[in-house]
MIMARKE-561497 format. One record per residue (C-alpha): x, y negated, z; residue in one letter. Coordinates in steps of 0.25 Angstrom, whole numbers, plus 5000, padded with zeros to 4 digits. Example, Ala and Ser with C-alpha at 12.3 -4.5 7.8 and 13.67 -1.06 7.14 Angstrom:
% residues 2
504950185031A
505550045029S
//
This chain:
% residues 52
499749825054M
500549775043G
501849705044L
501249585038R
500349565049N
501349585059V
502249485053V
501249385048A
500449365060H
501049305073P
500149375083Y
500949505080F
502349535085A
503349575074V
503949705078D
505349715072P
505249875072E
504049855063V
504749765054V
505949855053W
505149975049V
504449895038V
505749845033A
506449985034K
505350075030E
504250015023Q
504849905015A
505750005007P
504550085004M
503849964999L
504949924990K
504950054984G
503450044981I
503649904975L
504749954966Q
503950064961R
502749974958I
503749874951L
504249994942E
502950044939E
502149914936E
503349834932G
503949714939E
503249604930E
501849664932R
502049674947C
502549534949L
501349474941S
500249404948P
499149484953G
499849624952F
499849634968W
//
């Protein structure tokens, strides 16, 4: 189950430990991936409508 579902839907309880793991482990990894995409594709292209 993704973090979005946990946070967006009120019928789930938010587990602070899950949020902490995402913030400490998964977010930095995602940042690195996004930085590589920006470098490879170019920031202007990545921010253009329809790229994502």
